N, C-alpha and C positions, 0 to 999 in steps of 0.2 A: 370259521376257517378264513384265513387271510389269502389273498391272491397268490402270494409267494408259496404258501403251503399247497394250494391247488396246483400250481405249476410243477411243484416238486412231485406230486402224485399223478400228474396227467398221463404219463406213459403207463403206469400201473393200472389206471382207470381204463384206458383204451385197450390194454391187454387183458382186462377182466380178471386181474389177480389181487384186487383189494379185498380186505376183510369187509364184512357187511356194514360195520359202524362207520368206517372211513368212507365207504361208497355212499352211504346216506348223507354224510356231512358234505361230501363233494357235490353230490347232486343238489343238495339244498343251496350250496354256494352258487351253483350254476343257475338256479332258479331266479336269483336276484342280481347277479353280477353279469352285466352285458359283455364286458370285455373278456372275461374268462369263458363265457359261453361262445363268443366268436372264435377265440383261440382253439377251444375244444372242437367246435364244429368244423372249422377250417382244417385242423389237423386230421380229424377223422375222415373228411372228404378227400384230402390229399392221399391218405393211406389207401382208401378205396380205389382211387383213380390208378395209383401205381400198382396195386395188387391185381387189378384187372387188365393191365397193359400187356400187350403182346409184342414179341420181337418180330421185326419185319426184315426180310432179306433185302440187302442193298442191290440195286441193279449193277450188273458186272462193270459197266463203264464208270459208274460212280465209285465203285470199289477200287478200280484201277487208278483213277485220279487221286483218290484219297491216299492210297498206298504210296503213290509217287510223291505226293506232297509231304507225307510223313518222312519218307526216305530222304528227300531233299533237305528237310529241316534237320534230320539227324546228321547228314553230311556237313551241313553248315556248322553245327555244334562241334563236330570233330575237328574242323579246321580252326575254330576259335580256341579250342582247348578248354580246360576246366575253368569255371567261373568262380571268382572269389565272392563270398557272401559278406 
């Protein structure tokens, strides 16, 4: 298996939806390819961190300042008119 083939199957591997033959080939590739191992491990850890994250309530004063800043920015955009791309 080439690195490009590994990267193509990474999501399926992490989701656990690979057929057994492809899974074995991929794990064999991971056993000797340090770069793909690092990519796989980092991606797996990132998913775990985000999966376990919790939402935190913003303090009321911060919420008010954030809302004011957003509204001010919106008003600024209205005054400028549509932007050409």
